[in-house]
Backbone of each chain as ProteinMPNN parsed JSONL, in Angstrom:
{"seq_chain_A": "MQLLGKRWTGLILYQLLSGPQRFSEIESALPISGRLLSERLKDLEKEGLVNRQVYPDVPVRVEYSLTEKGKALEPVIKEIQLWADQWIEFDNKA", "coords_chain_A": {"N_chain_A": [[82.252, 113.63, 108.289], [80.3, 114.597, 109.934], [78.886, 112.281, 110.377], [79.858, 110.924, 112.554], [78.691, 112.279, 114.686], [76.029, 111.552, 114.44], [73.192, 110.197, 115.925], [73.517, 107.186, 117.664], [75.591, 106.234, 115.951], [78.211, 106.224, 117.247], [77.842, 104.277, 119.229], [77.283, 102.071, 117.66], [79.75, 101.675, 116.277], [81.387, 101.377, 118.5], [80.311, 98.973, 119.477], [80.963, 97.189, 117.351], [83.665, 97.237, 117.695], [84.41, 94.942, 119.182], [84.48, 92.921, 117.362], [83.498, 91.189, 114.269], [80.045, 91.13, 113.544], [76.653, 89.755, 113.298], [73.702, 91.286, 111.973], [71.452, 90.899, 113.595], [72.644, 90.418, 115.967], [73.839, 92.84, 116.584], [71.683, 94.404, 116.652], [70.326, 93.292, 118.865], [71.939, 94.15, 120.873], [71.826, 96.757, 121.134], [69.642, 99.474, 122.051], [67.916, 100.096, 119.619], [66.042, 100.664, 116.664], [65.456, 98.238, 114.149], [65.174, 99.397, 111.66], [66.4, 101.923, 111.703], [68.992, 101.02, 112.554], [69.757, 99.599, 110.196], [69.803, 101.747, 108.382], [71.904, 103.318, 109.554], [74.027, 101.529, 109.355], [74.279, 101.311, 106.607], [75.104, 103.944, 105.974], [77.568, 103.953, 107.322], [78.928, 102.064, 105.986], [79.103, 103.319, 103.405], [80.767, 105.388, 104.11], [83.047, 104.089, 104.339], [83.694, 102.954, 106.714], [82.662, 100.605, 107.766], [82.436, 97.255, 106.953], [80.466, 95.042, 104.861], [79.854, 91.675, 104.871], [78.845, 88.952, 102.926], [77.897, 85.702, 103.344], [77.577, 82.765, 101.526], [75.882, 80.868, 102.84], [73.174, 78.567, 103.744], [70.378, 79.447, 105.522], [71.418, 82.496, 103.785], [74.214, 84.271, 105.135], [75.03, 87.199, 106.815], [77.56, 89.447, 107.665], [78.759, 92.118, 109.667], [81.689, 94.283, 109.915], [84.371, 96.239, 111.183], [86.246, 98.218, 109.063], [89.708, 99.002, 108.282], [89.895, 101.719, 108.39], [87.734, 102.23, 110.092], [88.479, 100.838, 112.334], [90.462, 102.467, 113.141], [89.291, 104.468, 114.387], [89.104, 103.796, 117.033], [90.543, 105.084, 119.22], [89.308, 107.547, 119.345], [86.647, 106.966, 119.9], [87.018, 105.834, 122.338], [88.073, 107.988, 123.847], [85.845, 109.69, 123.731], [84.003, 108.301, 125.246], [85.328, 108.195, 127.764], [85.109, 110.892, 128.287], [82.368, 111.329, 128.327], [81.625, 109.6, 130.434], [82.616, 111.056, 132.535], [81.533, 113.68, 132.369], [78.804, 113.635, 131.311], [77.598, 112.023, 133.126], [78.02, 113.487, 135.439], [76.37, 115.777, 134.835], [73.847, 114.65, 135.17], [73.582, 114.183, 137.84], [73.752, 116.705, 138.86]], "CA_chain_A": [[82.538, 113.793, 109.718], [78.989, 114.73, 110.67], [78.338, 110.945, 110.564], [80.233, 110.564, 113.868], [77.755, 112.853, 115.603], [74.722, 111.125, 114.353], [72.624, 109.357, 117.076], [73.767, 105.772, 117.574], [76.74, 105.865, 115.185], [79.394, 105.92, 118.056], [77.58, 103.102, 119.894], [77.376, 100.961, 116.688], [81.223, 101.464, 116.029], [81.776, 100.719, 119.776], [79.879, 97.563, 119.446], [81.748, 96.368, 116.347], [85.139, 97.026, 118.094], [84.564, 93.58, 119.792], [84.656, 91.965, 116.288], [82.41, 91.032, 113.267], [78.772, 90.563, 114.153], [75.52, 89.776, 112.453], [72.652, 92.337, 112.133], [70.561, 90.548, 114.751], [73.546, 90.489, 117.255], [74.097, 94.264, 116.891], [70.372, 94.984, 116.998], [70.003, 92.96, 120.303], [72.885, 94.602, 121.896], [71.535, 98.2, 121.231], [68.183, 99.876, 122.05], [67.761, 100.868, 118.39], [65.189, 100.045, 115.834], [66.057, 97.691, 112.987], [65.191, 100.284, 110.5], [67.448, 102.943, 111.963], [70.226, 100.337, 112.459], [70.118, 99.282, 108.867], [70.221, 103.005, 107.738], [73.203, 103.812, 109.969], [75.081, 100.604, 108.73], [74.532, 101.74, 105.151], [75.896, 105.288, 106.101], [78.945, 103.592, 107.74], [79.511, 101.418, 104.819], [79.374, 104.396, 102.356], [81.929, 106.141, 104.538], [84.244, 103.183, 104.325], [84.092, 102.557, 108.078], [82.138, 99.327, 108.048], [82.467, 96.226, 105.864], [79.344, 94.122, 104.957], [80.264, 90.441, 104.239], [77.695, 88.05, 102.771], [78.413, 84.276, 103.217], [76.592, 81.981, 100.81], [75.311, 79.682, 103.567], [71.719, 78.499, 103.523], [70.046, 80.696, 104.804], [72.58, 83.323, 103.602], [74.621, 84.893, 106.556], [75.589, 88.587, 106.524], [78.272, 89.941, 108.809], [79.273, 93.511, 109.614], [82.821, 94.342, 110.685], [85.059, 97.444, 110.996], [87.345, 98.332, 108.183], [90.87, 99.591, 108.995], [89.516, 103.246, 108.708], [86.718, 102.165, 111.223], [89.146, 100.391, 113.639], [91.373, 103.52, 113.516], [88.515, 105.375, 115.253], [88.961, 103.323, 118.46], [90.915, 106.059, 120.211], [88.224, 108.583, 119.321], [85.441, 106.371, 120.626], [87.322, 105.584, 123.873], [88.085, 109.288, 124.473], [84.45, 110.234, 123.928], [83.399, 107.492, 126.396], [85.821, 108.735, 129.011], [84.609, 112.298, 128.495], [80.96, 111.211, 128.596], [81.447, 109.075, 131.692], [82.879, 112.049, 133.536], [80.694, 114.972, 132.31], [77.452, 113.572, 131.15], [77.247, 111.533, 134.422], [78.017, 114.686, 136.383], [75.219, 116.577, 134.594], [72.563, 114.044, 135.53], [73.349, 114.297, 139.292], [73.848, 118.093, 139.333]], "C_chain_A": [[81.31, 113.918, 110.513], [78.452, 113.343, 111.025], [78.682, 110.506, 112.111], [79.299, 111.044, 114.99], [76.428, 112.311, 115.599], [74.369, 110.165, 115.42], [72.893, 107.92, 116.646], [75.131, 105.308, 116.849], [77.954, 105.395, 116.205], [79.114, 104.584, 118.765], [77.738, 101.923, 118.934], [78.943, 100.6, 116.458], [81.791, 100.847, 117.36], [81.519, 99.206, 119.932], [80.703, 96.637, 118.53], [83.29, 96.396, 116.732], [85.439, 95.678, 118.679], [84.48, 92.583, 118.654], [83.391, 91.96, 115.398], [81.119, 90.576, 114.011], [77.71, 90.692, 113.071], [74.49, 90.887, 112.825], [71.976, 92.163, 113.44], [71.304, 90.672, 116.045], [73.699, 91.993, 117.614], [72.748, 94.821, 117.345], [69.944, 94.588, 118.483], [70.78, 93.606, 121.295], [72.599, 96.196, 122.028], [70.104, 98.497, 121.202], [67.822, 100.643, 120.86], [66.914, 100.018, 117.506], [65.931, 99.31, 114.606], [66.152, 98.579, 111.766], [66.291, 101.275, 110.55], [68.825, 102.336, 111.881], [70.755, 100.09, 111.053], [70.54, 100.664, 108.145], [71.632, 103.507, 108.213], [74.3, 102.878, 109.494], [75.375, 100.903, 107.358], [75.371, 103.044, 105.146], [77.394, 104.862, 106.254], [79.663, 102.863, 106.619], [79.942, 102.404, 103.705], [80.656, 105.124, 102.716], [83.201, 105.331, 104.682], [84.666, 102.788, 105.786], [83.702, 101.197, 108.495], [82.096, 98.491, 106.813], [81.331, 95.254, 106.018], [79.783, 92.778, 104.128], [79.089, 89.447, 104.157], [78.371, 86.729, 102.555], [77.243, 83.47, 102.556], [76.071, 80.62, 101.476], [73.802, 79.612, 103.186], [71.083, 78.487, 104.926], [71.334, 81.597, 104.807], [72.949, 84.042, 104.935], [75.338, 86.296, 106.135], [76.302, 89.08, 107.832], [78.86, 91.341, 108.603], [80.591, 93.495, 110.49], [83.389, 95.724, 110.389], [86.119, 97.342, 109.945], [88.577, 98.912, 108.868], [90.548, 100.992, 109.373], [88.603, 103.146, 109.983], [87.479, 101.85, 112.428], [89.994, 101.6, 114.171], [90.598, 104.605, 114.399], [88.458, 104.985, 116.696], [89.375, 104.344, 119.457], [90.004, 107.182, 120.459], [87.102, 108.105, 120.136], [85.792, 106.338, 122.157], [87.383, 106.944, 124.576], [86.767, 109.919, 124.765], [83.792, 109.556, 125.121], [83.994, 108.051, 127.636], [85.203, 110.066, 129.398], [83.083, 112.188, 129.021], [80.707, 110.657, 129.971], [81.576, 110.135, 132.807], [81.821, 113.184, 133.493], [79.29, 114.676, 132.059], [76.885, 112.956, 132.425], [77.024, 112.662, 135.41], [76.753, 115.509, 136.144], [73.953, 115.99, 135.205], [72.379, 114.258, 136.987], [73.206, 115.718, 139.712], [72.378, 118.711, 139.519]], "O_chain_A": [[81.232, 113.424, 111.638], [77.614, 113.244, 111.921], [77.892, 109.841, 112.783], [79.118, 110.405, 116.026], [75.679, 112.501, 116.557], [75.213, 109.356, 115.802], [72.591, 107.481, 115.536], [75.679, 104.233, 117.092], [78.574, 104.35, 116.009], [80.047, 103.794, 118.91], [78.265, 100.881, 119.325], [79.342, 99.435, 116.453], [82.582, 99.905, 117.314], [82.314, 98.39, 120.399], [81.068, 95.513, 118.877], [84.087, 95.661, 116.149], [86.599, 95.269, 118.692], [84.407, 91.394, 118.967], [82.385, 92.603, 115.699], [81.144, 89.772, 114.943], [77.774, 91.496, 112.141], [74.488, 91.343, 113.969], [71.904, 93.063, 114.277], [70.728, 90.981, 117.088], [73.687, 92.363, 118.789], [72.673, 95.603, 118.293], [69.334, 95.37, 119.212], [70.398, 93.655, 122.465], [73.106, 96.834, 122.95], [69.362, 97.88, 120.437], [67.429, 101.8, 121.01], [67.011, 98.792, 117.548], [66.952, 99.814, 114.137], [67.087, 98.503, 110.968], [67.033, 101.463, 109.586], [69.737, 102.913, 111.288], [71.924, 100.303, 110.729], [71.52, 100.689, 107.401], [72.422, 104.029, 107.426], [75.412, 103.34, 109.242], [76.515, 100.799, 106.906], [76.283, 103.168, 104.328], [78.291, 105.28, 105.522], [80.854, 103.054, 106.372], [81.037, 102.29, 103.153], [81.496, 105.442, 101.874], [84.257, 105.821, 105.084], [85.794, 102.366, 106.041], [84.272, 100.636, 109.43], [81.753, 98.976, 105.735], [81.158, 94.671, 107.088], [80.022, 92.811, 102.921], [78.436, 89.144, 105.155], [79.275, 86.596, 101.73], [76.097, 83.52, 103.004], [75.881, 79.562, 100.876], [73.266, 80.439, 102.449], [71.265, 77.445, 105.556], [72.193, 81.48, 105.681], [72.074, 84.366, 105.738], [76.123, 86.373, 105.19], [75.715, 89.113, 108.914], [79.373, 91.686, 107.538], [80.663, 92.874, 111.55], [82.945, 96.355, 109.429], [86.868, 96.366, 109.971], [88.45, 99.3, 110.029], [90.848, 101.448, 110.477], [88.753, 103.981, 110.874], [87.247, 102.452, 113.476], [90.22, 101.762, 115.37], [91.195, 105.481, 115.024], [87.87, 105.688, 117.517], [88.688, 104.518, 120.464], [89.898, 107.719, 121.561], [86.639, 108.824, 121.021], [85.031, 106.725, 123.044], [86.873, 107.112, 125.684], [86.538, 110.556, 125.794], [83.1, 110.201, 125.908], [83.235, 108.379, 128.548], [84.844, 110.35, 130.54], [82.66, 112.847, 129.97], [79.775, 111.081, 130.655], [80.85, 110.156, 133.802], [81.295, 113.57, 134.537], [78.484, 115.449, 132.578], [75.772, 113.32, 132.806], [76.005, 112.761, 136.093], [76.104, 115.915, 137.108], [73.092, 116.72, 135.697], [71.258, 114.488, 137.442], [72.629, 115.997, 140.763], [72.24, 119.87, 139.91]]}, "seq_chain_B": "MQLLGKRWTGLILYQLLSGPQRFSEIESALPISGRLLSERLKDLEKEGLVNRQVYPDVPVRVEYSLTEKGKALEPVIKEIQLWADQWIEFDNKA", "coords_chain_B": {"N_chain_B": [[75.187, 115.028, 122.768], [75.189, 114.704, 119.987], [75.82, 117.298, 119.172], [78.487, 117.364, 118.959], [79.047, 116.313, 116.509], [78.058, 118.13, 114.734], [78.369, 120.293, 111.994], [81.332, 122.323, 111.963], [81.417, 122.544, 114.823], [83.536, 121.029, 116.052], [85.782, 122.363, 114.937], [85.375, 124.888, 116.087], [85.606, 124.544, 118.834], [88.161, 123.507, 118.829], [89.561, 125.765, 117.97], [89.089, 127.38, 120.326], [90.574, 126.206, 122.146], [92.928, 127.387, 122.191], [92.692, 129.452, 123.928], [90.627, 132.195, 125.527], [88.57, 133.988, 123.25], [87.367, 136.769, 121.104], [84.32, 137.29, 119.431], [84.718, 138.149, 116.813], [87.363, 137.492, 116.38], [87.236, 134.664, 116.365], [85.57, 134.322, 114.312], [87.168, 135.349, 112.176], [89.052, 133.432, 112.101], [87.86, 131.178, 111.14], [86.421, 129.629, 108.269], [83.545, 130.388, 108.325], [80.024, 131.467, 108.404], [78.973, 134.531, 110.139], [76.403, 134.325, 111.273], [75.996, 131.518, 111.511], [78.062, 130.856, 113.173], [77.404, 132.228, 115.356], [75.055, 130.834, 116.135], [76.151, 128.168, 116.673], [77.747, 128.815, 118.788], [75.922, 129.533, 120.627], [74.66, 127.031, 121.004], [76.776, 125.514, 122.054], [77.187, 126.893, 124.349], [74.775, 126.394, 125.649], [75.094, 123.688, 126.137], [77.04, 123.805, 127.955], [79.631, 123.83, 127.352], [80.953, 126.044, 126.418], [81.82, 129.306, 127.659], [80.334, 132.543, 127.958], [81.546, 135.61, 128.258], [80.84, 138.84, 129.27], [82.294, 142.04, 129.145], [82.099, 145.066, 130.72], [83.173, 147.214, 129.022], [83.702, 150.221, 127.008], [83.342, 150.311, 123.639], [81.104, 147.661, 124.735], [82.606, 144.533, 125.63], [82.879, 141.232, 124.401], [83.714, 138.0, 125.324], [84.563, 134.616, 124.415], [85.059, 131.454, 125.852], [86.428, 128.195, 126.751], [84.645, 125.991, 128.979], [85.341, 124.05, 131.908], [84.363, 121.551, 131.292], [84.274, 121.854, 128.592], [87.012, 122.121, 127.975], [87.815, 119.606, 128.698], [87.289, 118.139, 126.543], [89.486, 118.186, 124.953], [91.21, 115.897, 124.461], [89.623, 114.29, 122.812], [89.191, 115.922, 120.666], [91.71, 116.111, 119.612], [92.307, 113.439, 119.038], [90.39, 112.987, 117.042], [91.271, 114.7, 115.05], [93.817, 113.589, 114.518], [92.94, 111.203, 113.332], [91.461, 112.072, 111.294], [93.479, 113.429, 109.736], [94.922, 111.274, 108.857], [93.047, 109.538, 107.638], [91.092, 110.919, 106.218], [92.627, 112.606, 104.625], [93.88, 110.457, 103.16], [91.691, 109.486, 101.677], [90.984, 111.542, 99.901], [93.216, 111.477, 98.143], [92.967, 109.112, 96.946]], "CA_chain_B": [[76.332, 114.495, 122.052], [75.067, 114.945, 118.564], [76.347, 118.544, 118.969], [79.895, 117.202, 118.526], [79.01, 115.98, 115.096], [77.401, 119.146, 113.879], [79.445, 120.953, 111.175], [82.057, 123.406, 112.579], [81.545, 122.509, 116.211], [84.86, 120.671, 116.413], [86.731, 123.434, 114.709], [85.264, 125.997, 117.01], [86.29, 123.995, 120.057], [89.716, 123.44, 118.591], [89.996, 127.17, 117.972], [89.067, 127.882, 121.612], [91.645, 125.443, 122.917], [94.115, 128.291, 122.319], [92.313, 130.55, 124.969], [89.535, 133.06, 125.257], [88.585, 134.882, 122.229], [86.285, 137.479, 120.802], [83.53, 136.649, 118.255], [85.412, 138.534, 115.538], [88.628, 136.544, 116.296], [86.878, 133.278, 116.014], [84.946, 134.323, 112.988], [88.167, 135.548, 111.089], [89.983, 132.276, 111.982], [87.18, 130.084, 110.557], [85.599, 129.996, 107.019], [82.156, 130.14, 108.721], [79.332, 132.72, 108.514], [78.689, 135.092, 111.491], [75.1, 133.729, 111.705], [76.16, 130.14, 111.901], [79.011, 130.89, 114.308], [76.573, 132.711, 116.605], [74.213, 129.77, 116.447], [76.921, 127.238, 117.251], [78.255, 129.265, 120.079], [74.732, 129.385, 121.615], [74.413, 125.64, 121.302], [77.89, 125.217, 122.902], [76.913, 127.583, 125.705], [73.667, 125.709, 126.449], [75.538, 122.427, 126.554], [77.918, 123.982, 129.07], [81.03, 123.647, 126.83], [81.559, 127.352, 126.274], [81.367, 130.376, 128.557], [80.295, 133.85, 127.246], [81.912, 136.609, 129.3], [80.627, 140.216, 128.773], [83.082, 142.922, 129.928], [81.408, 146.429, 130.588], [83.964, 148.345, 128.508], [82.918, 150.964, 125.972], [82.1, 149.582, 123.556], [81.135, 146.411, 125.559], [83.534, 143.462, 124.991], [82.39, 139.887, 124.757], [84.682, 137.024, 125.116], [84.161, 133.216, 124.576], [86.14, 130.607, 126.36], [85.995, 126.891, 127.02], [84.518, 125.746, 130.389], [86.15, 122.793, 132.28], [83.618, 120.507, 130.543], [84.744, 122.014, 127.195], [88.505, 121.795, 127.843], [87.977, 118.115, 128.883], [87.084, 117.446, 125.263], [90.748, 118.28, 124.229], [91.751, 114.587, 123.954], [88.648, 113.872, 121.853], [89.337, 116.751, 119.518], [93.045, 115.756, 119.177], [92.189, 112.107, 118.398], [89.655, 113.125, 115.829], [92.198, 115.398, 114.097], [94.826, 112.57, 114.179], [92.243, 110.216, 112.517], [91.14, 112.727, 110.065], [94.738, 113.606, 108.97], [95.349, 110.031, 108.226], [92.151, 108.766, 106.799], [90.423, 111.812, 105.291], [93.607, 112.928, 103.679], [94.005, 109.273, 102.25], [90.494, 109.419, 100.813], [91.167, 112.69, 98.845], [94.28, 111.179, 97.114], [92.68, 107.719, 96.336]], "C_chain_B": [[76.356, 114.598, 120.48], [75.623, 116.347, 118.216], [77.791, 118.415, 118.396], [80.162, 116.985, 117.034], [78.673, 117.163, 114.165], [78.644, 119.963, 113.222], [79.957, 122.152, 111.935], [82.209, 123.286, 114.019], [82.941, 122.109, 116.719], [85.906, 121.68, 116.179], [86.587, 124.607, 115.709], [85.86, 125.658, 118.339], [87.694, 123.941, 120.059], [90.274, 124.876, 118.658], [90.048, 127.778, 119.468], [90.042, 127.265, 122.589], [92.905, 126.484, 123.164], [93.8, 129.526, 123.307], [91.065, 131.387, 124.53], [89.635, 133.856, 124.072], [87.305, 135.582, 121.954], [85.5, 136.899, 119.571], [84.247, 136.93, 116.939], [86.687, 137.73, 115.346], [88.306, 135.165, 115.865], [86.356, 133.237, 114.574], [86.047, 134.551, 111.907], [89.063, 134.258, 110.988], [89.254, 131.102, 111.256], [86.416, 130.405, 109.273], [84.142, 129.693, 107.264], [81.382, 131.467, 108.719], [79.085, 133.1, 109.958], [77.459, 134.474, 112.106], [75.325, 132.346, 112.24], [77.035, 130.019, 113.204], [78.232, 131.254, 115.519], [75.615, 131.523, 117.108], [74.973, 128.599, 117.107], [77.38, 127.576, 118.6], [77.105, 129.205, 121.125], [74.445, 127.985, 121.923], [75.593, 125.179, 122.295], [77.656, 125.791, 124.342], [75.858, 126.788, 126.47], [74.112, 124.331, 126.862], [76.647, 122.533, 127.6], [79.345, 123.783, 128.709], [81.671, 125.008, 126.703], [80.919, 128.393, 127.212], [81.443, 131.715, 127.764], [80.543, 134.898, 128.339], [81.73, 138.022, 128.673], [81.383, 141.216, 129.631], [82.396, 144.368, 129.639], [82.326, 147.632, 130.191], [83.133, 149.166, 127.669], [83.757, 150.992, 124.732], [82.199, 148.273, 124.46], [81.986, 145.394, 124.833], [82.951, 142.095, 125.393], [83.333, 138.864, 124.443], [84.158, 135.631, 125.325], [85.294, 132.399, 125.042], [85.529, 129.155, 126.756], [85.81, 126.694, 128.584], [85.319, 124.511, 130.717], [85.644, 121.713, 131.422], [84.094, 120.599, 129.047], [86.186, 121.618, 127.045], [88.686, 120.229, 127.995], [87.839, 117.395, 127.58], [88.415, 117.466, 124.463], [91.176, 116.899, 123.588], [90.887, 114.042, 122.805], [88.944, 114.647, 120.524], [90.667, 116.367, 118.754], [92.934, 114.473, 118.416], [91.504, 112.182, 117.047], [90.477, 113.72, 114.731], [93.296, 114.352, 113.598], [94.24, 111.592, 113.072], [91.982, 110.865, 111.172], [92.31, 113.038, 109.201], [95.058, 112.403, 108.278], [94.333, 109.449, 107.296], [91.359, 109.696, 105.749], [91.345, 112.258, 104.178], [93.771, 111.702, 102.564], [92.9, 109.286, 101.194], [90.52, 110.414, 99.596], [92.101, 112.161, 97.677], [93.805, 109.936, 96.435], [91.91, 107.969, 94.97]], "O_chain_B": [[77.398, 114.576, 119.825], [75.886, 116.584, 117.037], [78.238, 119.177, 117.539], [81.174, 117.342, 116.431], [78.981, 117.154, 112.974], [79.688, 120.22, 113.822], [79.174, 122.923, 112.492], [83.138, 123.92, 114.52], [83.477, 122.712, 117.648], [86.798, 121.895, 116.999], [87.576, 125.222, 116.107], [86.581, 126.476, 118.909], [88.389, 124.243, 121.029], [91.289, 125.15, 119.297], [90.935, 128.571, 119.785], [90.275, 127.759, 123.692], [93.687, 126.413, 124.112], [94.59, 130.462, 123.434], [90.561, 131.305, 123.41], [90.704, 134.413, 123.823], [86.252, 135.161, 122.432], [86.039, 136.104, 118.8], [84.361, 136.062, 116.074], [87.02, 137.343, 114.226], [89.032, 134.559, 115.077], [86.624, 132.336, 113.779], [85.906, 134.011, 110.81], [89.723, 134.022, 109.976], [89.903, 130.156, 110.81], [85.783, 131.46, 109.236], [83.538, 128.881, 106.563], [81.978, 132.508, 108.997], [78.994, 132.266, 110.859], [77.441, 134.135, 113.289], [74.875, 132.035, 113.342], [76.778, 129.239, 114.121], [78.385, 130.657, 116.585], [75.437, 131.296, 118.305], [74.441, 128.059, 118.076], [77.407, 126.724, 119.488], [77.301, 128.88, 122.297], [74.006, 127.707, 123.039], [75.309, 124.501, 123.282], [77.935, 125.149, 125.355], [75.96, 126.531, 127.67], [73.587, 123.804, 127.842], [77.147, 121.519, 128.086], [80.199, 123.591, 129.575], [82.886, 125.104, 126.878], [79.724, 128.378, 127.507], [82.4, 131.993, 127.042], [79.742, 135.005, 129.268], [82.379, 138.352, 127.681], [81.115, 141.24, 130.832], [82.181, 144.759, 128.492], [82.336, 148.726, 130.756], [81.934, 148.905, 127.565], [84.807, 151.634, 124.732], [83.294, 147.885, 124.867], [82.079, 145.386, 123.605], [82.591, 141.854, 126.546], [83.779, 138.825, 123.296], [83.399, 135.4, 126.267], [86.43, 132.648, 124.639], [84.34, 128.995, 127.03], [86.638, 127.133, 129.382], [85.947, 123.962, 129.812], [86.447, 120.981, 130.845], [84.279, 119.59, 128.367], [86.558, 120.886, 126.128], [89.631, 119.659, 127.451], [88.196, 116.223, 127.46], [88.488, 116.839, 123.406], [91.448, 116.789, 122.393], [91.416, 113.384, 121.909], [88.94, 114.073, 119.435], [90.736, 116.311, 117.527], [93.398, 114.383, 117.279], [91.925, 111.571, 116.065], [90.389, 113.283, 113.583], [93.614, 114.288, 112.41], [94.896, 111.232, 112.094], [92.235, 110.31, 110.103], [92.18, 112.928, 107.982], [95.466, 112.479, 107.119], [94.698, 108.909, 106.251], [91.04, 109.296, 104.629], [90.982, 112.301, 103.002], [93.79, 111.905, 101.35], [93.145, 109.121, 99.999], [90.122, 110.098, 98.474], [91.843, 112.35, 96.488], [94.262, 109.713, 95.314], [91.559, 107.015, 94.276]]}, "name": "protein", "num_of_chains": 2, "seq": "MQLLGKRWTGLILYQLLSGPQRFSEIESALPISGRLLSERLKDLEKEGLVNRQVYPDVPVRVEYSLTEKGKALEPVIKEIQLWADQWIEFDNKAMQLLGKRWTGLILYQLLSGPQRFSEIESALPISGRLLSERLKDLEKEGLVNRQVYPDVPVRVEYSLTEKGKALEPVIKEIQLWADQWIEFDNKA"}
C-alpha cells in the first residue's frame, strides 16, 4: 500500500487509465526520468497493478496496461485528484 | 502527498474520522508504537490535516482532530478501504 504514496505512482496509474501505452508515451506524458519511470513500472508490475505486454514485432514492442486490480483503483485516484484540486490548490494561494 | 502513502497514516486518519481523540486513545486503537504515532501526528499537523488542541486541565489534556482539509480526505480513505478489502484480501487467499 505504501506504493500508492510513492512519488509519481498516482500519476502513472492515472496516465494508464486512458489505456495501454508504450514506455515512451508514458515518459513523454509525465515530467519523470526514464530510470525512475522504469523503476515505478517494475514496482507496479510486482504489485499486480500493471501488466507488461511484449509484442514480437521488429523492433520488439512493449506495452504497459492496468490489470483489473489496477483499474479498480480508478475511484481512489479520482478522489485523490478531487481532494488535491481543492486543497493543494488552496494551499498555494494562501 | 507522499504522506498519504506512509505506513499508518491512512489508519490514523481513518481513526480520527470518528472524532477528536487523545493520544492514548489513538495509540490503543492501533497496533503502532507511541514514538511512530507521535511522528505521524506531527507530519499530519505540519500538512494541515490534523489539529492538536491543548486543554489547560490538571493534568493538561491534549486532543487530536481532523481539520477541514483532513476531513475532506474521507472519500479517499473510504475508496482505499473498499479497494483494499477486495484486492488485498484476494491476494492473501490466492
